[in-house]
N, C-alpha and C positions, 0 to 999 in steps of 0.2 A: 941444564944448570939452573939452580935456584938462586935468584938474586939476593934473597934473604940470608943465604949461607955466608955471604961476605960481610954481613953487618956485624960490627963489634958486639960481643956478648950474646950472639945468637945461640951458641951451643949451651950456654948457661940457662937461657930462657927456655930452650927446648927441653933440657933436663928437668927444669922446674915444672914445666907443663906436663911432662910424662909422669913425674912423681905425683902431681895433683890428680891426674886421671887415674893413676893406680890407686890412690887413696880413696877417691870417690867411687870407684867401681869395685873395690875390694880385690883388685888384681885380676878380675875376670878377663880383661882384654890384654893380658900380658904378652900373648903371642901375636896380637894383631899388628898390622903394619899400615902405613899410609896407603892410599890408593896407588896402584901401580908398584907397590913395594915388593911384590912377589909372595910366595907362600909363607905362611906363618911358621910352619915347622917342617922339617924333612919327613918324608913318608915313613921312614923306619922308626922315627921317634913317635909318630902318631900311633903306630901299631903297638909300641911298648906302652904308651899311655893307655890304650884301650885294654891291654892285658892287665895293667894295674887296676883299672876301674872294674873290670870283670872280677878280679880277685877280691877287691874290697866289697863289691856287691854280694858275692857268694858268702863272704864272712858275715856281713850284716844280715843276710837271709838266715844263716845258721843261728846267729844270736837271737833273731826274732822268733825262730821256731822253738828255741830252748825257753824263751820267755813265755810262750803260749802254753807250755806244758805244766 
């Protein structure tokens, strides 16, 4: 149990801190959790993300190869 969680306004402060961190990092750590918070994403979603990244990379490589001709 976190003793801070019972403090009035803690949830608002936590949300503000998360918004600040998102703004400062450009959303890079959107899936990160606090220590001991568990996995950032389910394994199935990680595989889908990887497939999306591979498709985007292939598209960019195709565009670059057309630019070079």
